[in-house]
Each structure stands twice: as structure tokens, then as C-alpha cells.
C-alpha positions in Angstrom: -60.2 -48.1 97.7 -61.2 -49.8 94.4 -58.6 -49.8 91.7 -59.4 -49.6 88.0 -58.4 -52.9 86.5 -58.1 -52.9 82.7 -60.4 -55.5 81.1 -58.8 -58.8 80.3 -58.4 -59.7 76.6 -61.5 -61.7 75.7 -61.1 -65.4 75.0 -61.2 -66.1 71.3 -64.1 -68.6 71.3 -65.4 -69.9 68.1 -68.3 -67.8 66.8 -71.3 -68.8 64.8 -70.7 -69.2 61.1 -71.2 -65.9 59.3 -72.6 -66.6 55.8 -71.6 -63.2 54.4 -68.0 -63.7 55.6 -68.0 -67.1 53.9 -69.6 -65.9 50.8 -67.3 -62.9 50.5 -64.1 -64.9 51.2 -65.3 -67.6 48.8 -66.0 -65.1 46.0 -62.8 -63.2 46.6 -60.9 -66.5 46.6 -62.4 -67.7 43.3 -61.8 -64.3 41.6 -58.2 -64.3 42.9 -57.7 -67.9 41.8 -58.9 -67.1 38.3 -56.5 -64.1 38.2 -53.6 -66.2 39.3 -54.4 -69.0 36.8 -54.6 -66.3 34.0 -51.3 -64.8 35.2 -49.4 -68.1 35.4 -51.0 -69.6 32.3 -51.2 -73.2 31.2 -48.5 -74.6 33.5 -48.4 -77.0 36.3 -47.6 -74.1 38.7 -51.1 -72.7 38.0 -52.4 -75.5 40.1 -50.1 -74.5 43.0 -51.1 -70.9 42.7 -54.8 -71.6 42.7 -54.5 -74.0 45.6 -52.5 -71.3 47.5 -55.1 -68.7 46.9 -58.0 -71.0 48.0 -56.1 -72.0 51.2 -55.7 -68.2 51.9 -59.5 -67.8 51.4 -60.3 -70.5 53.9 -57.8 -69.1 56.4 -59.5 -65.7 56.1 -62.8 -67.2 57.0 -61.4 -68.7 60.2 -59.6 -65.5 61.1 -62.7 -63.3 60.5 -65.0 -65.7 62.4 -62.7 -66.9 65.1 -59.8 -64.5 65.3 -57.3 -67.4 64.6 -55.3 -69.0 61.9 -55.9 -72.8 62.3 -52.8 -75.0 62.5 -54.7 -77.8 60.9 -54.8 -75.8 57.7 -51.6 -73.7 57.7 -49.2 -76.4 58.8 -50.1 -78.9 56.1 -50.2 -76.0 53.6 -46.6 -75.2 54.6 -45.5 -78.8 54.2 -47.2 -79.1 50.7 -45.6 -75.7 49.6 -42.2 -76.9 50.8 -42.6 -80.3 49.0 -43.7 -78.4 45.8 -40.7 -76.1 45.9 -38.3 -79.1 46.4 -40.0 -81.0 43.6 -40.4 -78.3 41.0 -38.2 -75.3 42.0 -35.1 -76.6 43.7 -32.9 -73.8 42.4 -35.2 -71.3 44.1 -35.1 -73.2 47.4 -32.5 -70.9 49.2 -34.6 -67.8 48.4 -38.0 -69.3 49.4 -36.5 -70.8 52.6 -35.0 -67.4 53.4 -38.3 -65.6 52.7 -40.2 -68.1 54.8 -37.8 -67.9 57.8 -37.7 -64.1 57.5 -41.4 -63.7 57.3 -42.0 -66.1 60.2 -39.3 -64.4 62.4 -40.7 -60.9 61.6 -44.2 -61.9 62.7 -43.0 -64.1 65.5 -41.0 -61.3 67.1 -44.0 -58.9 66.5 -46.3 -61.4 68.3 -44.0 -61.5 71.3 -43.5 -57.7 71.4 -47.2 -56.9 70.9 -48.2 -59.4 73.6 -50.8 -61.2 71.4 -52.0 -58.3 69.2 -50.4 -60.2 66.4 -50.7 -63.9 66.7 -48.4 -66.8 66.1 -50.9 -67.9 63.4 -49.9 -64.8 61.5 -46.3 -65.8 61.8 -47.1 -69.3 60.4 -49.1 -67.7 57.6 -46.0 -65.5 56.8 -43.9 -68.7 56.5 -46.4 -70.1 54.0 -46.4 -66.9 52.0 -42.6 -66.8 52.0 -42.5 -70.4 50.8 -44.8 -69.6 47.9 -43.6 -66.1 46.9 -39.9 -66.1 47.7 -38.6 -62.6 47.3 -42.0 -61.3 46.5 -42.9 -61.6 50.2 -41.5 -58.1 50.6 -44.2 -56.8 48.2 -46.8 -58.9 49.9 -46.0 -57.5 53.3 -45.9 -54.0 51.9 -49.4 -54.4 50.4 -50.7 -56.1 53.6 -49.4 -53.3 55.7 -51.0 -50.7 53.5 -54.4 -52.5 53.7 -54.1 -53.1 57.4 -53.2 -49.4 58.1 -56.1 -48.2 56.0 -58.5 -50.5 57.9 -57.1 -49.5 61.2 -57.5 -45.9 60.2 -61.2 -46.5 59.5 -61.6 -48.3 62.9 -59.8 -45.4 64.6 -62.0 -42.8 62.9 -65.2 -44.6 63.8 -64.4 -45.6 67.4 -61.8 -43.0 68.6 -59.7 -44.1 71.5 -61.7 -47.2 72.1 -60.3 -48.5 68.8 -57.1 -49.5 70.6 -59.1 -52.4 72.2 -60.8 -53.4 69.0 -59.5 -56.8 67.8 -58.7 -56.9 64.1 -57.9 -60.1 62.2 -54.7 -59.7 60.2 -54.8 -62.8 58.0 -57.1 -61.2 55.4 -54.6 -58.4 54.9 -51.7 -60.9 54.6 -53.8 -62.9 52.1 -54.7 -59.8 50.1 -51.0 -58.7 50.0 -49.9 -62.2 49.0 -52.5 -62.3 46.1 -51.5 -58.8 44.9 -47.8 -59.7 45.0 -48.5 -62.9 43.1 -50.5 -61.1 40.4 -48.0 -58.2 40.0 -44.7 -59.8 41.2 -42.0 -61.2 39.1 -39.8 -63.4 41.3 -42.2 -65.9 42.8 -40.9 -69.3 41.7 -44.3 -70.4 40.4 -44.3 -67.4 38.1 -41.3 -68.6 36.0 
């Protein structure tokens, strides 16, 4: 008797570069960076905001092409964000550290509970977002969840039950939520 064995989760091997993904993420990153610079104004923190958005755009390219958030980008970005907060926003440090730890724990626990549907790279990205946004991470995660749910709904509508096995990168949704929160938020340290 032959048993039905569920298919293994496919390995996440690097794929060929996808020019439309890179062009789209680059354009979205530049537009978001311009919006962030306009929101922050002529202030040193505009540099941090623009750098943050551009790092998010690069991470999105990796996640869309390779289904991963690369440590070689997110870990140095976390270190730079922490140094920036210590250097320029020391009074906000308890809030940003709390947001970073909370975001990282939330996604870290989700990664364990979902057995890899959410990756630890998403947890590290949430740490970065928390370090930059502080309390506004709540708004970022809200917007990311809305965008992710809408995309999952479309995938479910198009593919039916097979959609449960369709991998979906989550970093673009986290990035979109972070940018929206940065543009409409009020408590991110770089906004004041």
C-alpha cells in the first residue's frame, strides 16, 4: 500500500534576477524616499529616513526573488539604526528598543508556530522597523497585515485550496507598512 506523502517544502534556491521586480522595487523605493524626505524636511533625520526606505527596497528585491531576507543587509542596518538612535535620539531609546524587541519576538514566535511560513528574516526585519519607528511599529504592522491579507485573498481567489501551498514573501508587506507608518505616523523618533 502506497501512502500519500505531502510534498516537501521546496528549497529556497536563488532565482534568476527579475528586472521587473528590481525596477518596481527601485521605483517604489525612490518614490517612498522622496515622500519621507518631504515629510521630515531639511533635517539630518531625513538622511536616516531615506536610507531606511532604500534598505527596505533592497530587502524587498531579495525576498521577491529568493524568498529570504538577507542577514548581510538587515543585520548591519539594525546596527546602524541602533547607533543612530543612540547618537541622535537617546531619550527615545527605551521606546525604540521596546518596539524592536516586541516586533522581533512577535515574528520570531510566529516563525516557530507556523513552521517556516513566516521566516526569521521577517523577525529581524521587524526589529529594524521597531528601531526606526518606535511606537509607530504598531501602525506599520497594522498596514502590513492589511496588505498581506489582501494579497493572500487574491491568491486564494485565483488558486483555491492550492493557495495554501503557495509561498508568499512577507517583507514587501512589512516594508509597505513601515513606509506608510513613517509617512502618516507621529511618534517615530526621526519625525521629531
